[in-house]
N, C-alpha and C positions, 0 to 999 in steps of 0.2 A: 185040540189045536191037532194037528197033521203033520207030520214031520218034513222038514223042509228042507231041502239042501242047502250043506254047510258051501263056507267061504273062507279065507283064508283074507289078511289085512293085504299079502302081496298078491292075489290072485286079483284085488276087488283094484286096487293101485296101477295094478296094469290092464284091466279091461279099463279103466276109466282114462287111460292115460290112450289108453286105444280110439276114443272117443263116445264107449257106450256112458249112458246117464242112467243114474237108478232114487229110486225115491229113499228114502233114509229115515227110518223110524225109531225110535229113541223111545226103548221098554223100558230104563228105567225109573225104579219106584220113586214118586214124588221127596224121599230124604234123599236118595241116594243124588238125586238129579239136583238138587238144592241146594249140596253139598260142593255140588261137583264144580270146578273152574274152564272145566273144558266142555265143550255146546256147539253142534255140528251146525253151523246156518243155513236153513231151511230143511233143520231136520222135523217133521214129525214127533209130535211129544204123547208117546199114546202107552200110559204104565202097562206093564205086562201082561196084568190079571183083569184090564179094560179093555185088552185087542179084542176081540170077539165083539165088543160093544160099537167100538168102531173102527170094525170094518169096513165099512160104505163110503169111510170118510177117505181111505186112503187109495191114492190114485194106484191104478194097474196098466196105466201104460205105458209102464217100461218095469226093471226088477225092481224089486223090494227088499231093502238087506234092512234086517233090526237089529239093532248094537244095545249094549248094556256094558256094566263093568265088571 
């Protein structure tokens, strides 16, 4: 996977407050995801080791933000 630009949480919040929309992809492994009480509504869940297999399912009409723990 190619290197992707990084964004801080504060930068993301600023951009969202300015009205920018994002596609969120939760790349946590199944164990970490299952143990977490925090799940971002609307996020697409694709474990990091499966991203390349599911890349066609990730909308590309807005910036994509991947996140994990």
